[in-house]
C-alpha positions as CSV (number, residue, x, y, z in Angstrom):
1,X,-37.4,83.2,-43.8
2,X,-37.6,85.2,-40.5
3,X,-36.2,83.4,-37.3
4,X,-38.9,82.8,-34.9
5,X,-39.6,85.3,-32.0
6,X,-38.9,84.5,-28.5
7,X,-42.7,84.8,-27.5
8,X,-43.9,82.5,-30.1
9,X,-45.0,79.2,-29.0
10,X,-42.6,76.4,-29.9
11,X,-43.2,72.8,-30.5
12,X,-40.7,70.8,-28.5
13,X,-40.2,67.1,-29.1
14,X,-40.2,65.4,-25.7
15,X,-40.2,62.0,-26.7
16,X,-36.8,61.2,-26.1
17,X,-36.7,62.7,-22.6
18,X,-36.5,61.1,-19.5
19,X,-39.9,61.4,-17.0
20,X,-39.3,63.2,-13.8
21,X,-37.7,61.4,-11.2
22,X,-40.4,60.0,-8.6
23,X,-39.5,59.8,-4.9
24,X,-39.8,56.7,-3.6
25,X,-39.9,55.1,-0.3
26,X,-36.8,52.8,0.8
27,X,-39.1,50.7,3.4
28,X,-39.1,47.7,0.7
29,X,-35.4,47.3,0.3
30,X,-34.8,48.1,3.9
31,X,-36.9,45.5,5.0
32,X,-35.8,43.0,2.8
33,X,-31.7,43.5,3.9
34,X,-33.5,43.1,7.6
35,X,-35.0,39.8,6.8
36,X,-31.9,38.5,5.1
37,X,-29.7,39.6,8.1
38,X,-32.0,38.0,10.5
39,X,-32.3,34.7,8.6
40,X,-28.3,34.7,8.5
41,X,-28.1,35.5,12.3
42,X,-30.7,32.6,13.2
43,X,-28.9,29.8,10.7
44,X,-25.4,30.9,12.6
45,X,-26.9,30.2,16.0
46,X,-28.6,27.0,14.8
47,X,-25.2,25.7,13.5
48,X,-23.3,27.0,16.5
49,X,-25.9,25.2,18.6
50,X,-25.4,22.1,17.0
51,X,-21.6,22.5,17.1
52,X,-21.9,22.7,20.8
53,X,-24.3,19.7,21.0
54,X,-22.0,17.7,19.1
55,X,-18.9,18.7,21.3
56,X,-20.9,17.8,24.5
57,X,-21.8,14.6,23.5
58,X,-18.5,13.5,22.7
59,X,-16.7,14.6,25.8
60,X,-19.3,13.3,28.1
61,X,-19.9,9.3,28.6
62,X,-23.7,8.3,29.6
63,X,-24.0,7.9,33.1
64,X,-24.5,4.1,34.0
65,X,-24.9,2.9,37.5
66,X,-23.9,-0.5,38.9
67,X,-27.4,-1.2,39.7
68,X,-28.6,-1.0,36.0
69,X,-29.5,-4.5,35.0
70,X,-28.5,-5.8,31.2
71,X,-31.4,-7.3,29.4
72,X,-29.2,-10.4,28.6
């Protein structure tokens, strides 16, 4: 059997090949990372504020004047 000529059409099995790479936008993953970072920063500020409030409440005594009458 003679070899096939270079100009003759060939049948190529492309079922095992990967599809061409589609260029995608990176907006979704970037937005997700930004949302996560904002939540971490807000949580840190919340706990830092709670820590400062607790620290200030221990250091300061309530202001009581001599004019205040007790209910007893």
